[in-house]
N, C-alpha and C positions, 0 to 999 in steps of 0.2 A: 554834509549831512553826518553829524557825529553820532554814530549809532550806539549809544551807551545806555544801559539801564542803571541810573544812578542810585537805585535802591538796593542793589545787590549787596550782600553782607561781606564787607571787606575788613582787613586789618590795616589801620593807619600806621604807616612806617615811613616817617619823613627822613630817617637816618640814611636810607638808601639813595636819596635823591637830592643831596645837598652840595655835592661837589663832583668834579670830574673823576676823582679817585674813589667815589662811593656811589656809583649810579646803579648798583645792583647787577652790573655786568662783570662776570668773573674772568672771562678769557678774551683774548684778542679776537677769536672766532665769533663770540657772542656780540662783541662791539661791532664787528663788521656786519653781522646779520641785521642789527638794528639800524646801522648806517644805511644799508641797502633798502630797508623798509621805509626809512625817512625819505630817501631819494625817490622811491616809487610813489609816495604820497604827493610829491611835488613835481612829478614828471608830466608835463602838459600833453604828452602823447601816450602815456602809460595807461594801466588799467583803472586808475583813479581819475582819469582826465575829466570826466563829467562832474565829479565831486569837486575837483580843483577849480573848474570853470564856475561852478555854482558858488564856491567860496570867494573867488575873486570878485564876483558881481556883488555879493552881499557885503563884502568888505568896503566897497566904494560907498554904499549907502550908510554903513556904520560910521565910517570916518567922517562923512559929510554931516551926520547928525551930531556926532561928538563935537565937531568944530563949531557947529551952529549953537548947540545948547551950552557949551562950556566956554565959548568965546575964543576959539583958537583959529589961527590962520594956517591952513595946510600948506601954503606956499613958503612958509618959514621953515628953517632947519629945525628938526626935532620939536615940532609944534605941540606935542603932548607932554613935554617935560613938566614934571611936577604933579601929574595926574596918576592916581593909583587905579588899577583895573584888575578885576578877577574874571576869568573865563571859566564858567562852571560847565563841565563836560567838554574839556578842551580838545579831546581827541589827540591827533598828531601835532597839534600846535599851529594849525593853518591860520588862525586868527591871532594867536598870541604873538608870533614872531613879527609880522609886519607892524603891529601896534607897538611892540617894544622898540622896533627900529625908529618909530616916530617919537620916541622919548618917554613913553609911558612906563611906569613901574608896574610890570605885569606879573600876575600870579595865575597859573593855569592848573586846574584840578580836574581829576577824572577818577571814576570808580574802577577803571581798567588799568592795572599796573602795566600791562603791555603797552597801552597808549602812552603812558607817562614815560616809559623807558625809550620808546621811539622818539617822542618829542624832546626829551632831555638830551638824548644823544645828538640829535640834529642841531639843537641850539648850542650845545657845547662845541661841536665841530665847527660851527660857523660863528662862534664868539658872539652869540646873541644872548643878552641877559634876560632870562625868564625864570621865575621861581616856580618850578613844577612840583606838585604834591599829589601823591596817590591817596585821595580821600574823598569824602562826600562834602557837599555844601554845608551840611549841619556840623561837620567837624571844624569848620572855620569859626564857629561861634563858641566863645568861652562864657562860662556861667557868670563870671564877674566883669569881664571886659570884652567887647566886640571890636575887632579891627574893621573899620569901615572903608569902603572904596568909593571913589568918584564915579566909577563906571562898573556896572555888573552886567556881564554877558551870559545869557542862557539860551544857546542856539541849538535847535534840533535835539533837545533833551526831553522836554516836558511830555512829548507824545510817547515816551517810553516809560513813563512814571505813573504809578497808580495813585499816589497821594499828590495830585497836582497842586492843590491848595497849599499843602505843606511846603512844597518846593518853592512856590511863589512867595510865601511868607518869609522863608529863609532868605531868598534873593532880596526882598524889600528890606529886611533887617540889616543886611550887609551893606546897604547903600547909604552913603553920606547924605545929610540934608543938602538939597540943591543938586544931587547927583542924577545920573542917567541910567535907567534900566533898559536893556535891549533883550527882547524876547524874539525868537524865530522858531516857527513850527509850521505844521500843516493844518489847514482849515478842515473842518468836518463837513464836507459837502459831497454830493454825488460826483462832482467833477474830480475832487481829490481822490476818491476811491478809484475812479476809472484811470486817472493819470498817475497818481502816486503809488498805487498798489498794482492794479492790473497792467498798466503800461510799463512802469519802472521796474517792477519785479518779475512779471510773467512774460511780457513781450520783449522789451528792450534788454532786460537782464542787467540794468544799471546797478541794481541792489539784489542781495540774496532774497529768495522767496521766504516770506515770513518775517522780514525786517520790521514791518509796521502792522499795527492793528488799528483799523479805521476807528473803532470806538474810542481810542485814546487821542484821536485828533481833537484839536481845541479851536473853537471859534474865537475870532478876535474880541468879540463882545464879552465872551466868558473870561478871557484873561483880563480885560479891562475891569470887569466886575470884581474879580479876585484881588487885583492890585489896589482898587479903590478902597477896599476894606482896610488896606494898610496905609491909607493916606496919600497914595500916589495918583497921578493923573496921566492918562494916555495923551500924548501930544502928537503922535503921528503913527499911521499904519501904512506900510508900503507892500505892494504885491511883488512877487517874483515869478516870472514865467519863462518857460523853456520853449524855444522854437526848434522842432525836430528836423526842420529842413536846413537851417543855418547852423544848428547845434550850439546856439548862443542863448545865454540867459540875459534877461533884462529886468530892470526895476520899473514898475508901473503901478497902476491903481487896481489891477486885477488880483484880488486876494482869494480867489476860489481854491487855489492849491497851496502854494507856499507864500508866507508873508513874514514881514518883520514888524514888530510892534515896539515903539519907543515910549517910555514913560518917565516922568520926572517926579522926584521927591521934593516937596516944598523946602525952601531954605531953612525954615523953622517948622518943626513938626513935633507934636507931643507923642510920647511913646504909645504904641498900640498893642 
């Protein structure tokens, strides 16, 4: 659950994030601090363990759909080689790194410079090639030329954004013809209010109180309607549910709370 408001006003500064020697970290102590944070994000027994478990489950579904849609065999070494991918709202890089390890050319962007520093430091320490940028999705668009991606990820971001249609339009424009768009968010249902806000924030304290506003939750059919205006077609919607007794997440058909929506852009599409 990458809890970022991608609309916050930031200054794009790629120069800090292009090499090991220019990560924006000025001292050994600061580097060590971000190292510790990156390790905390990936500790299956640490304070982020539920987010990590959630991420591992959705990663399985995402890899499966990428392989299915783009004709890749996940049993082969580096099966995503030759595919370009952007993760919009990448947080600490929990999706970027494993997909980069599978061979994809991965760019991770986030409105939070802190998230980018944590993600960059971990990738560099572990020699994982990910291009991390502190920017908004709209910053990837050039007025004269747009770099397009085979895969666009937008996970746990749209429910924090006021201009949801604008974000989706940007995601669709960044996608190559024939490419795959992956959206993940919370459904706007009574169940999601009880589980996602009252349960997760007030009872279990998995998330800070005030993390989510229920009115910004988005129904799958609403996302489908928004992307269809851009010429894309929803090809699959999968639910994600948490079992409080086993503490395990699973992929199923229950979309009442968390869900993943996969959409395809036709191989040939006129500009919209």
